[in-house]
All heavy atoms as atom14 arrays in JSON, in Angstrom:
{
  "sequence": "MAYQISDECISCGACESECPVGAITAGDDKYVINADTCLDCGACAGVCPVGAPNAE",
  "atom14_mask": [
    [1, 1, 1, 1, 1, 1, 1, 1, 0, 0, 0, 0, 0, 0],
    [1, 1, 1, 1, 1, 0, 0, 0, 0, 0, 0, 0, 0, 0],
    [1, 1, 1, 1, 1, 1, 1, 1, 1, 1, 1, 1, 0, 0],
    [1, 1, 1, 1, 1, 1, 1, 1, 1, 0, 0, 0, 0, 0],
    [1, 1, 1, 1, 1, 1, 1, 1, 0, 0, 0, 0, 0, 0],
    [1, 1, 1, 1, 1, 1, 0, 0, 0, 0, 0, 0, 0, 0],
    [1, 1, 1, 1, 1, 1, 1, 1, 0, 0, 0, 0, 0, 0],
    [1, 1, 1, 1, 1, 1, 1, 1, 1, 0, 0, 0, 0, 0],
    [1, 1, 1, 1, 1, 1, 0, 0, 0, 0, 0, 0, 0, 0],
    [1, 1, 1, 1, 1, 1, 1, 1, 0, 0, 0, 0, 0, 0],
    [1, 1, 1, 1, 1, 1, 0, 0, 0, 0, 0, 0, 0, 0],
    [1, 1, 1, 1, 1, 1, 0, 0, 0, 0, 0, 0, 0, 0],
    [1, 1, 1, 1, 0, 0, 0, 0, 0, 0, 0, 0, 0, 0],
    [1, 1, 1, 1, 1, 0, 0, 0, 0, 0, 0, 0, 0, 0],
    [1, 1, 1, 1, 1, 1, 0, 0, 0, 0, 0, 0, 0, 0],
    [1, 1, 1, 1, 1, 1, 1, 1, 1, 0, 0, 0, 0, 0],
    [1, 1, 1, 1, 1, 1, 0, 0, 0, 0, 0, 0, 0, 0],
    [1, 1, 1, 1, 1, 1, 1, 1, 1, 0, 0, 0, 0, 0],
    [1, 1, 1, 1, 1, 1, 0, 0, 0, 0, 0, 0, 0, 0],
    [1, 1, 1, 1, 1, 1, 1, 0, 0, 0, 0, 0, 0, 0],
    [1, 1, 1, 1, 1, 1, 1, 0, 0, 0, 0, 0, 0, 0],
    [1, 1, 1, 1, 0, 0, 0, 0, 0, 0, 0, 0, 0, 0],
    [1, 1, 1, 1, 1, 0, 0, 0, 0, 0, 0, 0, 0, 0],
    [1, 1, 1, 1, 1, 1, 1, 1, 0, 0, 0, 0, 0, 0],
    [1, 1, 1, 1, 1, 1, 1, 0, 0, 0, 0, 0, 0, 0],
    [1, 1, 1, 1, 1, 0, 0, 0, 0, 0, 0, 0, 0, 0],
    [1, 1, 1, 1, 0, 0, 0, 0, 0, 0, 0, 0, 0, 0],
    [1, 1, 1, 1, 1, 1, 1, 1, 0, 0, 0, 0, 0, 0],
    [1, 1, 1, 1, 1, 1, 1, 1, 0, 0, 0, 0, 0, 0],
    [1, 1, 1, 1, 1, 1, 1, 1, 1, 0, 0, 0, 0, 0],
    [1, 1, 1, 1, 1, 1, 1, 1, 1, 1, 1, 1, 0, 0],
    [1, 1, 1, 1, 1, 1, 1, 0, 0, 0, 0, 0, 0, 0],
    [1, 1, 1, 1, 1, 1, 1, 1, 0, 0, 0, 0, 0, 0],
    [1, 1, 1, 1, 1, 1, 1, 1, 0, 0, 0, 0, 0, 0],
    [1, 1, 1, 1, 1, 0, 0, 0, 0, 0, 0, 0, 0, 0],
    [1, 1, 1, 1, 1, 1, 1, 1, 0, 0, 0, 0, 0, 0],
    [1, 1, 1, 1, 1, 1, 1, 0, 0, 0, 0, 0, 0, 0],
    [1, 1, 1, 1, 1, 1, 0, 0, 0, 0, 0, 0, 0, 0],
    [1, 1, 1, 1, 1, 1, 1, 1, 0, 0, 0, 0, 0, 0],
    [1, 1, 1, 1, 1, 1, 1, 1, 0, 0, 0, 0, 0, 0],
    [1, 1, 1, 1, 1, 1, 0, 0, 0, 0, 0, 0, 0, 0],
    [1, 1, 1, 1, 0, 0, 0, 0, 0, 0, 0, 0, 0, 0],
    [1, 1, 1, 1, 1, 0, 0, 0, 0, 0, 0, 0, 0, 0],
    [1, 1, 1, 1, 1, 1, 0, 0, 0, 0, 0, 0, 0, 0],
    [1, 1, 1, 1, 1, 0, 0, 0, 0, 0, 0, 0, 0, 0],
    [1, 1, 1, 1, 0, 0, 0, 0, 0, 0, 0, 0, 0, 0],
    [1, 1, 1, 1, 1, 1, 1, 0, 0, 0, 0, 0, 0, 0],
    [1, 1, 1, 1, 1, 1, 0, 0, 0, 0, 0, 0, 0, 0],
    [1, 1, 1, 1, 1, 1, 1, 0, 0, 0, 0, 0, 0, 0],
    [1, 1, 1, 1, 1, 1, 1, 0, 0, 0, 0, 0, 0, 0],
    [1, 1, 1, 1, 0, 0, 0, 0, 0, 0, 0, 0, 0, 0],
    [1, 1, 1, 1, 1, 0, 0, 0, 0, 0, 0, 0, 0, 0],
    [1, 1, 1, 1, 1, 1, 1, 0, 0, 0, 0, 0, 0, 0],
    [1, 1, 1, 1, 1, 1, 1, 1, 0, 0, 0, 0, 0, 0],
    [1, 1, 1, 1, 1, 0, 0, 0, 0, 0, 0, 0, 0, 0],
    [1, 1, 1, 1, 1, 1, 1, 1, 1, 0, 0, 0, 0, 0]
  ],
  "atom14_positions": [
    [[-12.56, 17.66, 7.47], [-11.13, 17.93, 7.49], [-10.39, 16.73, 6.91], [-10.64, 15.61, 7.28], [-10.71, 18.16, 8.94], [-9.31, 18.57, 9.1], [-9.39, 20.22, 9.76], [-7.82, 20.82, 9.55], [0.0, 0.0, 0.0], [0.0, 0.0, 0.0], [0.0, 0.0, 0.0], [0.0, 0.0, 0.0], [0.0, 0.0, 0.0], [0.0, 0.0, 0.0]],
    [[-9.51, 16.98, 6.01], [-8.77, 15.92, 5.32], [-7.77, 15.23, 6.25], [-7.25, 15.82, 7.17], [-8.03, 16.5, 4.13], [0.0, 0.0, 0.0], [0.0, 0.0, 0.0], [0.0, 0.0, 0.0], [0.0, 0.0, 0.0], [0.0, 0.0, 0.0], [0.0, 0.0, 0.0], [0.0, 0.0, 0.0], [0.0, 0.0, 0.0], [0.0, 0.0, 0.0]],
    [[-7.53, 13.97, 5.96], [-6.51, 13.22, 6.67], [-5.13, 13.67, 6.2], [-4.98, 14.14, 5.08], [-6.67, 11.72, 6.41], [-7.64, 11.05, 7.35], [-9.0, 11.3, 7.29], [-7.2, 10.15, 8.31], [-9.89, 10.7, 8.15], [-8.07, 9.53, 9.18], [-9.42, 9.81, 9.11], [-10.29, 9.2, 9.96], [0.0, 0.0, 0.0], [0.0, 0.0, 0.0]],
    [[-4.14, 13.51, 7.08], [-2.75, 13.77, 6.75], [-1.95, 12.58, 7.22], [-2.32, 11.91, 8.19], [-2.25, 15.04, 7.44], [-2.9, 16.29, 6.92], [-2.33, 17.53, 7.58], [-1.57, 17.47, 8.53], [-2.7, 18.68, 7.06], [0.0, 0.0, 0.0], [0.0, 0.0, 0.0], [0.0, 0.0, 0.0], [0.0, 0.0, 0.0], [0.0, 0.0, 0.0]],
    [[-0.84, 12.31, 6.57], [0.02, 11.19, 6.95], [1.21, 11.73, 7.72], [1.94, 12.59, 7.25], [0.46, 10.39, 5.71], [-0.79, 9.8, 5.04], [1.44, 9.3, 6.1], [-0.53, 9.0, 3.79], [0.0, 0.0, 0.0], [0.0, 0.0, 0.0], [0.0, 0.0, 0.0], [0.0, 0.0, 0.0], [0.0, 0.0, 0.0], [0.0, 0.0, 0.0]],
    [[1.39, 11.18, 8.92], [2.47, 11.65, 9.8], [3.82, 11.04, 9.41], [3.9, 10.16, 8.55], [2.14, 11.27, 11.25], [2.22, 9.87, 11.42], [0.0, 0.0, 0.0], [0.0, 0.0, 0.0], [0.0, 0.0, 0.0], [0.0, 0.0, 0.0], [0.0, 0.0, 0.0], [0.0, 0.0, 0.0], [0.0, 0.0, 0.0], [0.0, 0.0, 0.0]],
    [[4.85, 11.47, 10.11], [6.2, 10.98, 9.85], [6.4, 9.52, 10.25], [7.43, 8.93, 9.92], [7.23, 11.84, 10.58], [7.34, 13.24, 9.99], [6.98, 13.41, 8.8], [7.79, 14.16, 10.7], [0.0, 0.0, 0.0], [0.0, 0.0, 0.0], [0.0, 0.0, 0.0], [0.0, 0.0, 0.0], [0.0, 0.0, 0.0], [0.0, 0.0, 0.0]],
    [[5.42, 8.93, 10.92], [5.51, 7.51, 11.27], [5.34, 6.61, 10.05], [5.59, 5.41, 10.11], [4.46, 7.14, 12.31], [4.81, 7.57, 13.73], [4.54, 9.05, 13.97], [3.61, 9.61, 13.34], [5.27, 9.65, 14.76], [0.0, 0.0, 0.0], [0.0, 0.0, 0.0], [0.0, 0.0, 0.0], [0.0, 0.0, 0.0], [0.0, 0.0, 0.0]],
    [[4.94, 7.16, 8.91], [4.72, 6.4, 7.68], [5.97, 5.6, 7.31], [7.08, 6.11, 7.3], [4.38, 7.36, 6.54], [4.16, 6.57, 4.92], [0.0, 0.0, 0.0], [0.0, 0.0, 0.0], [0.0, 0.0, 0.0], [0.0, 0.0, 0.0], [0.0, 0.0, 0.0], [0.0, 0.0, 0.0], [0.0, 0.0, 0.0], [0.0, 0.0, 0.0]],
    [[5.76, 4.31, 7.01], [6.86, 3.43, 6.62], [6.84, 3.14, 5.11], [7.53, 2.25, 4.63], [6.85, 2.12, 7.42], [5.52, 1.37, 7.23], [7.14, 2.4, 8.9], [5.48, -0.02, 7.85], [0.0, 0.0, 0.0], [0.0, 0.0, 0.0], [0.0, 0.0, 0.0], [0.0, 0.0, 0.0], [0.0, 0.0, 0.0], [0.0, 0.0, 0.0]],
    [[6.03, 3.88, 4.38], [5.93, 3.78, 2.91], [5.6, 2.37, 2.43], [6.14, 1.9, 1.44], [7.22, 4.27, 2.25], [7.42, 5.63, 2.53], [0.0, 0.0, 0.0], [0.0, 0.0, 0.0], [0.0, 0.0, 0.0], [0.0, 0.0, 0.0], [0.0, 0.0, 0.0], [0.0, 0.0, 0.0], [0.0, 0.0, 0.0], [0.0, 0.0, 0.0]],
    [[4.68, 1.7, 3.12], [4.31, 0.34, 2.73], [3.3, 0.33, 1.58], [3.17, -0.66, 0.88], [3.75, -0.43, 3.93], [2.14, 0.15, 4.51], [0.0, 0.0, 0.0], [0.0, 0.0, 0.0], [0.0, 0.0, 0.0], [0.0, 0.0, 0.0], [0.0, 0.0, 0.0], [0.0, 0.0, 0.0], [0.0, 0.0, 0.0], [0.0, 0.0, 0.0]],
    [[2.56, 1.43, 1.4], [1.6, 1.53, 0.3], [0.22, 0.98, 0.57], [-0.64, 1.03, -0.3], [0.0, 0.0, 0.0], [0.0, 0.0, 0.0], [0.0, 0.0, 0.0], [0.0, 0.0, 0.0], [0.0, 0.0, 0.0], [0.0, 0.0, 0.0], [0.0, 0.0, 0.0], [0.0, 0.0, 0.0], [0.0, 0.0, 0.0], [0.0, 0.0, 0.0]],
    [[-0.03, 0.46, 1.75], [-1.34, -0.11, 2.07], [-2.46, 0.92, 1.93], [-3.55, 0.61, 1.44], [-1.34, -0.69, 3.48], [0.0, 0.0, 0.0], [0.0, 0.0, 0.0], [0.0, 0.0, 0.0], [0.0, 0.0, 0.0], [0.0, 0.0, 0.0], [0.0, 0.0, 0.0], [0.0, 0.0, 0.0], [0.0, 0.0, 0.0], [0.0, 0.0, 0.0]],
    [[-2.2, 2.13, 2.31], [-3.22, 3.18, 2.27], [-3.57, 3.6, 0.85], [-4.73, 3.9, 0.55], [-2.76, 4.39, 3.07], [-1.22, 5.14, 2.48], [0.0, 0.0, 0.0], [0.0, 0.0, 0.0], [0.0, 0.0, 0.0], [0.0, 0.0, 0.0], [0.0, 0.0, 0.0], [0.0, 0.0, 0.0], [0.0, 0.0, 0.0], [0.0, 0.0, 0.0]],
    [[-2.59, 3.63, -0.02], [-2.8, 4.12, -1.39], [-3.87, 3.3, -2.12], [-4.77, 3.85, -2.74], [-1.5, 4.09, -2.18], [-1.64, 4.64, -3.6], [-0.34, 4.64, -4.36], [0.56, 3.84, -4.04], [-0.22, 5.45, -5.29], [0.0, 0.0, 0.0], [0.0, 0.0, 0.0], [0.0, 0.0, 0.0], [0.0, 0.0, 0.0], [0.0, 0.0, 0.0]],
    [[-3.78, 2.0, -2.01], [-4.74, 1.15, -2.71], [-6.11, 1.14, -2.05], [-7.11, 0.8, -2.67], [-4.21, -0.28, -2.81], [-4.01, -0.82, -1.52], [0.0, 0.0, 0.0], [0.0, 0.0, 0.0], [0.0, 0.0, 0.0], [0.0, 0.0, 0.0], [0.0, 0.0, 0.0], [0.0, 0.0, 0.0], [0.0, 0.0, 0.0], [0.0, 0.0, 0.0]],
    [[-6.19, 1.54, -0.8], [-7.46, 1.54, -0.06], [-8.28, 2.81, -0.31], [-9.49, 2.81, -0.13], [-7.17, 1.38, 1.43], [-8.36, 1.04, 2.26], [-8.95, -0.33, 1.96], [-8.24, -1.22, 1.47], [-10.15, -0.51, 2.2], [0.0, 0.0, 0.0], [0.0, 0.0, 0.0], [0.0, 0.0, 0.0], [0.0, 0.0, 0.0], [0.0, 0.0, 0.0]],
    [[-7.65, 3.89, -0.74], [-8.34, 5.17, -0.92], [-9.34, 5.09, -2.09], [-8.93, 4.82, -3.22], [-7.33, 6.28, -1.17], [-8.12, 7.91, -1.34], [0.0, 0.0, 0.0], [0.0, 0.0, 0.0], [0.0, 0.0, 0.0], [0.0, 0.0, 0.0], [0.0, 0.0, 0.0], [0.0, 0.0, 0.0], [0.0, 0.0, 0.0], [0.0, 0.0, 0.0]],
    [[-10.62, 5.33, -1.82], [-11.64, 5.2, -2.88], [-11.59, 6.28, -3.95], [-12.17, 6.12, -5.02], [-12.96, 5.26, -2.11], [-12.66, 6.04, -0.88], [-11.23, 5.7, -0.53], [0.0, 0.0, 0.0], [0.0, 0.0, 0.0], [0.0, 0.0, 0.0], [0.0, 0.0, 0.0], [0.0, 0.0, 0.0], [0.0, 0.0, 0.0], [0.0, 0.0, 0.0]],
    [[-10.9, 7.39, -3.68], [-10.83, 8.49, -4.65], [-9.42, 8.76, -5.16], [-9.19, 9.74, -5.86], [-11.45, 9.79, -4.07], [-12.94, 9.62, -3.85], [-10.76, 10.22, -2.79], [0.0, 0.0, 0.0], [0.0, 0.0, 0.0], [0.0, 0.0, 0.0], [0.0, 0.0, 0.0], [0.0, 0.0, 0.0], [0.0, 0.0, 0.0], [0.0, 0.0, 0.0]],
    [[-8.46, 7.92, -4.81], [-7.1, 8.09, -5.3], [-6.39, 9.32, -4.78], [-5.57, 9.9, -5.49], [0.0, 0.0, 0.0], [0.0, 0.0, 0.0], [0.0, 0.0, 0.0], [0.0, 0.0, 0.0], [0.0, 0.0, 0.0], [0.0, 0.0, 0.0], [0.0, 0.0, 0.0], [0.0, 0.0, 0.0], [0.0, 0.0, 0.0], [0.0, 0.0, 0.0]],
    [[-6.68, 9.71, -3.56], [-6.1, 10.93, -2.99], [-4.7, 10.72, -2.43], [-4.03, 11.68, -2.07], [-7.01, 11.49, -1.9], [0.0, 0.0, 0.0], [0.0, 0.0, 0.0], [0.0, 0.0, 0.0], [0.0, 0.0, 0.0], [0.0, 0.0, 0.0], [0.0, 0.0, 0.0], [0.0, 0.0, 0.0], [0.0, 0.0, 0.0], [0.0, 0.0, 0.0]],
    [[-4.24, 9.47, -2.36], [-2.95, 9.17, -1.74], [-1.93, 8.77, -2.79], [-2.19, 7.93, -3.64], [-3.11, 8.03, -0.7], [-4.17, 8.43, 0.34], [-1.78, 7.73, -0.04], [-4.52, 7.33, 1.31], [0.0, 0.0, 0.0], [0.0, 0.0, 0.0], [0.0, 0.0, 0.0], [0.0, 0.0, 0.0], [0.0, 0.0, 0.0], [0.0, 0.0, 0.0]],
    [[-0.76, 9.4, -2.7], [0.33, 9.1, -3.63], [1.65, 9.01, -2.85], [1.76, 9.54, -1.75], [0.48, 10.18, -4.72], [0.64, 11.46, -4.09], [-0.75, 10.22, -5.63], [0.0, 0.0, 0.0], [0.0, 0.0, 0.0], [0.0, 0.0, 0.0], [0.0, 0.0, 0.0], [0.0, 0.0, 0.0], [0.0, 0.0, 0.0], [0.0, 0.0, 0.0]],
    [[2.63, 8.36, -3.47], [3.94, 8.25, -2.84], [4.66, 9.59, -2.93], [4.75, 10.19, -3.99], [4.76, 7.17, -3.53], [0.0, 0.0, 0.0], [0.0, 0.0, 0.0], [0.0, 0.0, 0.0], [0.0, 0.0, 0.0], [0.0, 0.0, 0.0], [0.0, 0.0, 0.0], [0.0, 0.0, 0.0], [0.0, 0.0, 0.0], [0.0, 0.0, 0.0]],
    [[5.18, 10.02, -1.79], [5.98, 11.24, -1.74], [7.45, 10.88, -1.69], [7.83, 9.73, -1.89], [0.0, 0.0, 0.0], [0.0, 0.0, 0.0], [0.0, 0.0, 0.0], [0.0, 0.0, 0.0], [0.0, 0.0, 0.0], [0.0, 0.0, 0.0], [0.0, 0.0, 0.0], [0.0, 0.0, 0.0], [0.0, 0.0, 0.0], [0.0, 0.0, 0.0]],
    [[8.29, 11.84, -1.39], [9.73, 11.61, -1.34], [10.13, 10.66, -0.21], [10.92, 9.75, -0.4], [10.48, 12.93, -1.18], [10.39, 13.79, -2.43], [10.18, 13.22, -3.53], [10.53, 15.01, -2.31], [0.0, 0.0, 0.0], [0.0, 0.0, 0.0], [0.0, 0.0, 0.0], [0.0, 0.0, 0.0], [0.0, 0.0, 0.0], [0.0, 0.0, 0.0]],
    [[9.58, 10.88, 0.98], [9.96, 10.06, 2.13], [8.79, 9.4, 2.83], [8.98, 8.63, 3.77], [10.77, 10.89, 3.13], [10.02, 12.12, 3.62], [8.99, 12.47, 3.04], [10.48, 12.74, 4.6], [0.0, 0.0, 0.0], [0.0, 0.0, 0.0], [0.0, 0.0, 0.0], [0.0, 0.0, 0.0], [0.0, 0.0, 0.0], [0.0, 0.0, 0.0]],
    [[7.56, 9.71, 2.4], [6.36, 9.1, 2.95], [5.21, 9.33, 1.97], [5.35, 10.11, 1.03], [6.01, 9.69, 4.31], [5.64, 11.17, 4.27], [5.29, 11.71, 5.64], [4.89, 13.18, 5.53], [4.51, 13.74, 6.83], [0.0, 0.0, 0.0], [0.0, 0.0, 0.0], [0.0, 0.0, 0.0], [0.0, 0.0, 0.0], [0.0, 0.0, 0.0]],
    [[4.11, 8.64, 2.18], [2.94, 8.86, 1.33], [2.28, 10.17, 1.73], [2.4, 10.62, 2.87], [1.96, 7.69, 1.46], [2.34, 6.54, 0.55], [3.39, 5.7, 0.86], [1.66, 6.33, -0.64], [3.77, 4.66, 0.01], [2.03, 5.31, -1.5], [3.08, 4.47, -1.16], [3.44, 3.47, -2.01], [0.0, 0.0, 0.0], [0.0, 0.0, 0.0]],
    [[1.59, 10.79, 0.78], [0.91, 12.06, 1.04], [-0.54, 11.98, 0.57], [-0.86, 11.23, -0.34], [1.62, 13.25, 0.35], [2.98, 13.49, 0.96], [1.75, 13.03, -1.13], [0.0, 0.0, 0.0], [0.0, 0.0, 0.0], [0.0, 0.0, 0.0], [0.0, 0.0, 0.0], [0.0, 0.0, 0.0], [0.0, 0.0, 0.0], [0.0, 0.0, 0.0]],
    [[-1.38, 12.76, 1.22], [-2.81, 12.8, 0.9], [-3.15, 14.17, 0.32], [-2.83, 15.2, 0.93], [-3.67, 12.52, 2.14], [-3.37, 11.13, 2.68], [-5.15, 12.68, 1.82], [-4.09, 10.79, 3.99], [0.0, 0.0, 0.0], [0.0, 0.0, 0.0], [0.0, 0.0, 0.0], [0.0, 0.0, 0.0], [0.0, 0.0, 0.0], [0.0, 0.0, 0.0]],
    [[-3.8, 14.18, -0.82], [-4.26, 15.43, -1.44], [-5.51, 15.88, -0.68], [-6.57, 15.25, -0.77], [-4.58, 15.2, -2.91], [-5.04, 16.45, -3.61], [-5.65, 17.34, -3.02], [-4.78, 16.52, -4.9], [0.0, 0.0, 0.0], [0.0, 0.0, 0.0], [0.0, 0.0, 0.0], [0.0, 0.0, 0.0], [0.0, 0.0, 0.0], [0.0, 0.0, 0.0]],
    [[-5.4, 16.95, 0.07], [-6.49, 17.44, 0.91], [-7.72, 17.85, 0.1], [-8.84, 17.77, 0.58], [-6.02, 18.61, 1.77], [0.0, 0.0, 0.0], [0.0, 0.0, 0.0], [0.0, 0.0, 0.0], [0.0, 0.0, 0.0], [0.0, 0.0, 0.0], [0.0, 0.0, 0.0], [0.0, 0.0, 0.0], [0.0, 0.0, 0.0], [0.0, 0.0, 0.0]],
    [[-7.51, 18.28, -1.14], [-8.64, 18.71, -1.98], [-9.46, 17.52, -2.47], [-10.63, 17.67, -2.81], [-8.14, 19.5, -3.19], [-7.52, 20.83, -2.79], [-7.93, 21.38, -1.74], [-6.63, 21.3, -3.51], [0.0, 0.0, 0.0], [0.0, 0.0, 0.0], [0.0, 0.0, 0.0], [0.0, 0.0, 0.0], [0.0, 0.0, 0.0], [0.0, 0.0, 0.0]],
    [[-8.86, 16.33, -2.51], [-9.53, 15.14, -3.0], [-10.05, 14.25, -1.87], [-11.04, 13.55, -2.03], [-8.56, 14.32, -3.88], [-8.01, 15.18, -4.87], [-9.27, 13.17, -4.57], [0.0, 0.0, 0.0], [0.0, 0.0, 0.0], [0.0, 0.0, 0.0], [0.0, 0.0, 0.0], [0.0, 0.0, 0.0], [0.0, 0.0, 0.0], [0.0, 0.0, 0.0]],
    [[-9.4, 14.29, -0.73], [-9.72, 13.42, 0.41], [-11.18, 13.59, 0.84], [-11.67, 14.71, 0.99], [-8.79, 13.75, 1.58], [-9.1, 12.79, 3.08], [0.0, 0.0, 0.0], [0.0, 0.0, 0.0], [0.0, 0.0, 0.0], [0.0, 0.0, 0.0], [0.0, 0.0, 0.0], [0.0, 0.0, 0.0], [0.0, 0.0, 0.0], [0.0, 0.0, 0.0]],
    [[-11.86, 12.46, 1.04], [-13.26, 12.46, 1.49], [-13.38, 12.37, 3.0], [-14.49, 12.37, 3.53], [-14.01, 11.26, 0.88], [-14.11, 11.19, -0.63], [-14.77, 9.89, -1.05], [-14.89, 12.38, -1.16], [0.0, 0.0, 0.0], [0.0, 0.0, 0.0], [0.0, 0.0, 0.0], [0.0, 0.0, 0.0], [0.0, 0.0, 0.0], [0.0, 0.0, 0.0]],
    [[-12.27, 12.24, 3.71], [-12.27, 12.1, 5.16], [-13.01, 10.83, 5.6], [-13.68, 10.81, 6.61], [-12.89, 13.34, 5.81], [-12.56, 13.46, 7.29], [-11.48, 13.01, 7.69], [-13.4, 14.0, 8.04], [0.0, 0.0, 0.0], [0.0, 0.0, 0.0], [0.0, 0.0, 0.0], [0.0, 0.0, 0.0], [0.0, 0.0, 0.0], [0.0, 0.0, 0.0]],
    [[-12.86, 9.78, 4.81], [-13.58, 8.53, 5.1], [-12.86, 7.65, 6.11], [-13.47, 6.8, 6.75], [-13.84, 7.74, 3.82], [-12.36, 7.05, 3.04], [0.0, 0.0, 0.0], [0.0, 0.0, 0.0], [0.0, 0.0, 0.0], [0.0, 0.0, 0.0], [0.0, 0.0, 0.0], [0.0, 0.0, 0.0], [0.0, 0.0, 0.0], [0.0, 0.0, 0.0]],
    [[-11.54, 7.81, 6.24], [-10.77, 7.04, 7.2], [-10.36, 5.65, 6.73], [-9.79, 4.89, 7.51], [0.0, 0.0, 0.0], [0.0, 0.0, 0.0], [0.0, 0.0, 0.0], [0.0, 0.0, 0.0], [0.0, 0.0, 0.0], [0.0, 0.0, 0.0], [0.0, 0.0, 0.0], [0.0, 0.0, 0.0], [0.0, 0.0, 0.0], [0.0, 0.0, 0.0]],
    [[-10.62, 5.31, 5.49], [-10.24, 3.99, 4.98], [-8.73, 3.77, 5.08], [-8.28, 2.68, 5.42], [-10.7, 3.82, 3.54], [0.0, 0.0, 0.0], [0.0, 0.0, 0.0], [0.0, 0.0, 0.0], [0.0, 0.0, 0.0], [0.0, 0.0, 0.0], [0.0, 0.0, 0.0], [0.0, 0.0, 0.0], [0.0, 0.0, 0.0], [0.0, 0.0, 0.0]],
    [[-7.96, 4.81, 4.84], [-6.51, 4.71, 4.91], [-6.05, 4.4, 6.33], [-5.17, 3.57, 6.55], [-5.85, 5.99, 4.41], [-6.4, 7.5, 5.25], [0.0, 0.0, 0.0], [0.0, 0.0, 0.0], [0.0, 0.0, 0.0], [0.0, 0.0, 0.0], [0.0, 0.0, 0.0], [0.0, 0.0, 0.0], [0.0, 0.0, 0.0], [0.0, 0.0, 0.0]],
    [[-6.66, 5.05, 7.3], [-6.29, 4.84, 8.69], [-6.6, 3.41, 9.14], [-5.87, 2.85, 9.96], [-7.01, 5.84, 9.59], [0.0, 0.0, 0.0], [0.0, 0.0, 0.0], [0.0, 0.0, 0.0], [0.0, 0.0, 0.0], [0.0, 0.0, 0.0], [0.0, 0.0, 0.0], [0.0, 0.0, 0.0], [0.0, 0.0, 0.0], [0.0, 0.0, 0.0]],
    [[-7.64, 2.84, 8.59], [-8.04, 1.5, 8.97], [-7.08, 0.41, 8.52], [-7.06, -0.66, 9.11], [0.0, 0.0, 0.0], [0.0, 0.0, 0.0], [0.0, 0.0, 0.0], [0.0, 0.0, 0.0], [0.0, 0.0, 0.0], [0.0, 0.0, 0.0], [0.0, 0.0, 0.0], [0.0, 0.0, 0.0], [0.0, 0.0, 0.0], [0.0, 0.0, 0.0]],
    [[-6.28, 0.67, 7.5], [-5.37, -0.36, 6.99], [-3.9, -0.07, 7.31], [-3.06, -0.93, 7.1], [-5.51, -0.55, 5.46], [-6.91, -1.05, 5.12], [-5.17, 0.71, 4.7], [0.0, 0.0, 0.0], [0.0, 0.0, 0.0], [0.0, 0.0, 0.0], [0.0, 0.0, 0.0], [0.0, 0.0, 0.0], [0.0, 0.0, 0.0], [0.0, 0.0, 0.0]],
    [[-3.59, 1.08, 7.82], [-2.2, 1.44, 8.09], [-1.66, 0.66, 9.3], [-2.23, 0.73, 10.4], [-2.08, 2.94, 8.36], [-0.38, 3.45, 8.69], [0.0, 0.0, 0.0], [0.0, 0.0, 0.0], [0.0, 0.0, 0.0], [0.0, 0.0, 0.0], [0.0, 0.0, 0.0], [0.0, 0.0, 0.0], [0.0, 0.0, 0.0], [0.0, 0.0, 0.0]],
    [[-0.55, -0.06, 9.11], [0.0, -0.85, 10.21], [0.66, -0.03, 11.32], [0.88, -0.53, 12.41], [1.04, -1.74, 9.52], [1.44, -0.99, 8.31], [0.21, -0.25, 7.87], [0.0, 0.0, 0.0], [0.0, 0.0, 0.0], [0.0, 0.0, 0.0], [0.0, 0.0, 0.0], [0.0, 0.0, 0.0], [0.0, 0.0, 0.0], [0.0, 0.0, 0.0]],
    [[0.95, 1.25, 11.06], [1.59, 2.09, 12.07], [0.75, 3.29, 12.47], [1.2, 4.14, 13.25], [3.0, 2.56, 11.6], [3.93, 1.38, 11.44], [2.92, 3.37, 10.32], [0.0, 0.0, 0.0], [0.0, 0.0, 0.0], [0.0, 0.0, 0.0], [0.0, 0.0, 0.0], [0.0, 0.0, 0.0], [0.0, 0.0, 0.0], [0.0, 0.0, 0.0]],
    [[-0.46, 3.4, 11.97], [-1.36, 4.5, 12.36], [-0.93, 5.85, 11.88], [-1.19, 6.86, 12.55], [0.0, 0.0, 0.0], [0.0, 0.0, 0.0], [0.0, 0.0, 0.0], [0.0, 0.0, 0.0], [0.0, 0.0, 0.0], [0.0, 0.0, 0.0], [0.0, 0.0, 0.0], [0.0, 0.0, 0.0], [0.0, 0.0, 0.0], [0.0, 0.0, 0.0]],
    [[-0.27, 5.92, 10.72], [0.24, 7.2, 10.22], [-0.85, 8.18, 9.75], [-0.73, 9.37, 9.98], [1.26, 6.97, 9.12], [0.0, 0.0, 0.0], [0.0, 0.0, 0.0], [0.0, 0.0, 0.0], [0.0, 0.0, 0.0], [0.0, 0.0, 0.0], [0.0, 0.0, 0.0], [0.0, 0.0, 0.0], [0.0, 0.0, 0.0], [0.0, 0.0, 0.0]],
    [[-1.92, 7.72, 9.07], [-2.95, 8.69, 8.64], [-3.79, 9.15, 9.84], [-4.28, 8.33, 10.63], [-3.82, 7.89, 7.68], [-3.0, 6.71, 7.28], [-2.15, 6.41, 8.48], [0.0, 0.0, 0.0], [0.0, 0.0, 0.0], [0.0, 0.0, 0.0], [0.0, 0.0, 0.0], [0.0, 0.0, 0.0], [0.0, 0.0, 0.0], [0.0, 0.0, 0.0]],
    [[-3.91, 10.45, 9.97], [-4.68, 11.04, 11.07], [-5.53, 12.19, 10.56], [-5.13, 12.91, 9.67], [-3.75, 11.61, 12.14], [-2.9, 10.55, 12.8], [-3.42, 9.68, 13.46], [-1.6, 10.63, 12.6], [0.0, 0.0, 0.0], [0.0, 0.0, 0.0], [0.0, 0.0, 0.0], [0.0, 0.0, 0.0], [0.0, 0.0, 0.0], [0.0, 0.0, 0.0]],
    [[-6.73, 12.34, 11.14], [-7.57, 13.49, 10.82], [-6.98, 14.68, 11.56], [-6.79, 14.64, 12.76], [-9.0, 13.23, 11.26], [0.0, 0.0, 0.0], [0.0, 0.0, 0.0], [0.0, 0.0, 0.0], [0.0, 0.0, 0.0], [0.0, 0.0, 0.0], [0.0, 0.0, 0.0], [0.0, 0.0, 0.0], [0.0, 0.0, 0.0], [0.0, 0.0, 0.0]],
    [[-6.65, 15.71, 10.83], [-6.03, 16.89, 11.44], [-6.95, 18.07, 11.35], [-7.62, 18.3, 10.43], [-4.71, 17.2, 10.74], [-3.73, 16.06, 10.79], [-2.72, 16.16, 11.92], [-2.5, 17.25, 12.41], [-2.19, 15.12, 12.28], [0.0, 0.0, 0.0], [0.0, 0.0, 0.0], [0.0, 0.0, 0.0], [0.0, 0.0, 0.0], [0.0, 0.0, 0.0]]
  ]
}
């Protein structure tokens, strides 16, 4: 199951550079994860200062 970024996202960009497959991009008000590309590795969750990426 792909990770999703919750509304707690502060748009710091830490997760985007950590994603090994480039599944994370900046959205209008928060970063978003492409579910079709996400490997469910959790690398994004490990670097997020507010815990916004979650396995859903």
